[in-house]
N, C-alpha and C positions, 0 to 999 in steps of 0.2 A: 456338580457333586459327583464324587467317584468313590466306589467301594474298593478297598485294597486289603484283602484278608491276610496277605503274606506280611504286611507291616505290623500286624498285631503280635507282640512278644511279651515275655515276662516282665521286661523293664517297664513297658506301658502299664501293665496291669498292677504291678506292685506299688505304683505311685497313687493308686486310687483307693481312698479310704473306704469306699463302699464295698470293696472286695477284700478288705483286710480280714485275715484269719478265717475265710470261708473254707469249706471242705475242698479236698483235692478234686473230688468229682465235679463240684460247682466251678472250680477254677478252670478245669479242663473244658467244661461245657462253654464257658465264656470264650476261651481261646478258640474253640471249634466253631461256635455259632455267632460270636460277636462280630460286628462290622465296623471297620474304620472308614469314616467319611470325612471329606474335606469340603469346606464352604468358603466361598469368596466373600469379600467385604460387601455387606448389604444383602447377602443371600439369606433366604428364609429357611430355618431348620424345620419348623412346623408352624402352623397357623391356628389361631383361636377358632374353635369349632370343629377342627379336624378330628377324625377318629384316631386313637393312639396307634402308632405303628411300632413303638418300642420305647425303651428307657434310654435317655441320652446322658452320656458322661463326657465332660469336656476334658480333653487331653492337652490342648494348647489353644491359647487365644481367649477371647472374651465375647460374650453375647449380650444383647439388650432384650429385656422382657417388656412387652407391651400388652395392655388390656384395653380393648376398644380404642386402640390408637394412642393411648396415653402411656408414656414411659413409666414403668414401675421401679425397675432395679436392673443392675448389671450382674452377670455371673461370669466367673473366671475358671481357670484350669482346676480340675479335680472335683468340680461341683456336679450335682445331679440335676437333670431337667426332665420334666414330664411325668414325675411320679404320681402327681395328684390324679391324673386320668386313670391310673391303675388302681389307686386306693379307693377312689369314689366311683369307679367304673362309669366314667363320663367322657365326654369329648374334651379336647384341649381347652383349658381355661385362659390361655394367653398365647401370644405370638412371640416367637423367638427369632431374632435376627442377628447374623454374624456381624461383629464389629472388628474389622480386620480379618485376616485369614484365621479360620478356626478348624481345628482337628478334633473330631469327636468319635467316641466309641458308642455305637448303637446296639443295645441289647433287644432283639426282636421280642414280640409279645410272648411267643411260646417259651422262649428262653427265660423271660422274666417270671412267668408262671412257675417254671421249674425251679428257679433260684429262690422264689418265695417260700419253698418248702425247706430251704436251708435256714435254720434258726439264726445263725450268725449273720447271714446276708440280711434277713428281715430286721434284726436288731440294728445293723449298720444303717439300713434305710430309714428306720424310725428315728435314729439320731439326726440324720439329715433333715427329716421332716420337722422334728422338734426344734432344731436350730433355725429353720426358716420361719416357724411359727413365732419363735422368740424375736427374730428380726422384724417380722410383720407387726407384732405387738408394740415394739419400740417405735417403729415408723408410724403406726397409727396414733400412738400417744403424742408423738412430735407433731403430727398433722392436726390432731385435735386441739393441741395447745395453740397452734398458729391460727386455726380456724376460729377458735374462741376469741383470739385477739382481733382477727379481722372482723368477726361478727360484732364485737364490742365497738370497733371503729365505725362499722357500717350503721349500727343502731343509732349513732349520734346524728345521722342524717334524717332518719325517719322515726316516727312514733312506733312503739312496740306493735300496735295493732296492724299498721301498714307493713312493717317489716315481716310479720308472720304471713300477711296476705301475699307479699312478694315471694317469700320462700315457698308458699303453697302452690304458686303458679309455676315455679320452676324456671322463671325467666332469669337470664343472666343479668346481673346488676349493671355491668358496664357495657353491655352489648349496644353498639352504635345504632341509632334509629332516629326517625323523625316523628315528632308527636305534635298534636295540637295542644299547646300549653298555655297556662296562665302564669305570668311572671310578676313577682313582687320584689321591689328593691326599696329597702328602708335604710335611712342614714340619720345619725344624730346631728342635729343642727348645732352650729357653732362649736363643734368638737375641738377644733384646733385652738380656739381662744380659751375654751374651758380647761383644756389639758395643759395650757402654758403654765409653767411654774410647778406642775405636779411631778413628783419623782416617778420613774418608770414602774416601780413596784406598785404604786398607788393606782396608776393608769391601768395596769394589767389587772389588778384586783377588782377595781370598780367596773371595768369593761367586761370582765368575766361574769360578774354578777348580773350585769345588764343582758349579756348574751344568753345566760342561763334562763332568765325570765322570758326572753323573746322566744327561745327554742321551745320552752314549755307551751307557750301560746300557739306557736306554729304547729307543734305536734297535735295539739287538741283539735286543730282545724285540718289535720291530715295533709299538711304541706311537707315538701321535701326541702331541707336546708341544703342549698347547693354549695354555698361558700360564705365565709366572712371575708370582707375586704376592708382592712382597717377597722373602722367603727361601723361599717355597713354590713348588711346581711341580705343575701339573695335567696329567694324561695320560689319553688315551682309547684304547680299542680298539673295533673295529666300524665304523670310518669307511670302510675299504676293503673288508674282508671280514667275514663273520659266521661264521667257523669255529667248530666245536664246542669247540675247545680254547682259546678266547680267555681264559677265566677262569684256566686254568692258566698261560697266557702272562703275564697280569697278576700272578698270585700269584708266579711265578718272578721277574718283574721287581722286585716289591716287596722280596722277600728279597735279591736282588742289590743293590738300591739301599741297603738297610740295611747290608749287609756292606761295600759300597764306601765309604759315608759313614763307617763306623767306622774306616777306614784313613786318614781325613783329619782335619785340625784346622782350627778357626776360632777366632781370638783365642788361639792357643796352647793350646786345649783340644780334646779329641777331639769329633768331631761325632756326635751321636745324633739320629736322625730318627724321627718318628712318621708312620705311613702309614695312610690310610683307603681302603678298597676297597668299591665298591658297583656295582650293575648295574641296568639298567632302560631304559625308553624316554626318549630325550632329543631335543631340537632341536639340530641342528648346521648351521652355515652363517654367512654374513655378516649382521651386524646393524649398524644405524646408517643414516645418510643420506649425501647427497653430500659433505658436509663432512668426515665421519669415519666410516669403516666398519671393522669388525673381525670376524675369523673367530673363532667361539667355540662353546661347547656350553652349553646351558641346560636346566634341568629339576629337579624334586625329587630325582631320584637324584644329581645333581651336588651339590646343597646337603647332602644326607645324607652324601656321601663326606667333605665338609669337616667335618661334625659328628662323624663316626666318628673322624677323625684327632684331633680335640680330646679324644676319650675315651681315647687311648693312655696318657696319664699316669695318669688316674683308675683305669684297669684294669691298670696296671703291665705293659703290653705294647708291643712295637714296632709291631705291626700289628693293626688292628681292622677287621673285615669285617661287613657287613650280611647278613641272612639271604638276600636276593635273590642276593647274590654267592656266599655259601657253598653254596647249593643247586646251583650250577653246577660245583662242584668234585667230583672223583671221591670215592667213599665212603671210600677208604683215607686220603685227605687230610683229609676232614671228621672222621674219628675222631681225628686228631692235634690238633684245635683245641679250645679251651676255650670253652664256651658261658656267657654271662652273661645271665640272665633279667631282664626288666623294667628295662632301663637307661633312665634319663631322658635324652631328647634335646631340646635347646633348639629350640622351634618345631615340634616333632613329637610324636607319641605315643611312649610307652615302647616300647622295642624289645629283641629278643634279639640280642645282639652276639656275635661270635666272635673270639677273639684268638689270635695267634701271637707267640711271643717268640723272639728270636734265640738265646737260650740254651736253648731247649726241646728241642734235639736234632734238629730238622728241618734237614737240610743245605741250605746256600745253594749257589749256583753257584760 
């Protein structure tokens, strides 16, 4: 950064709207006491939290404005920087960084205080402030519209109560982490056969009604809807809390889903679903790159939950659970389940599975 007083001339000053029509005395004061400074690409003009050293007017180039490291806006030639610190008598509210070579006129604090006694200068400054406020209002409205849209999409994954709980914690929705989770995977039985001959519009309409019912059941049991895969739905617990009764919540949800599906039809036939339940450590968060990113859950317990659901037909049950999940259920519930030893699981070792059948006498919600 270099000060060059001799480069300051009338041509520089006359291009600055902030100095338009100010008194000759004020104009001469700027010529006498104003400082020309040059900044290299990436150089900081001033930092958030700094005490104000002057008012900055850009003569050439462009700068980036950041608050708490977050990019807010760019400013270009003939714009004013740093006025808020003078108006509010506070420290700098943002960091300003040169984007390319920047030439700026800096009006030191004593000079600014002198210029503020010039009514025309103060009016010019207020117009700049008003313009920035208008830009900020428009930007805020744009962000609120997008945040409302994102919030609506986000709310489809969680019940309103859990959504509010997550927002209250301040946790990032897609922040990658590992959690001790409960995984539920539910699939409509004989979906391919039942949808044969149906037109796509009818499939979409009836499947949407089914998913809507399932999501309502899941939300009542505080589950997070991870995704729909064709006619299947994947749900997790443990994303927000790690309560001791998560297994019972998931077990109750599975029974309620089975009961609710049985009251519906698809292709004029009653809906029967198979459900797999498992537990274990999984990765949860956003995966992908800049072009495409998706919130999901990954890990062996997830894959096994899918495999367990595929065993519902072979074992003649509506609900199949792995041992890791079964061990988390109360002993009186475990006693009502049927154990199946040495069950072959595709891509994994043989497992002991536990089944529950809707007609076994265990009451649903």
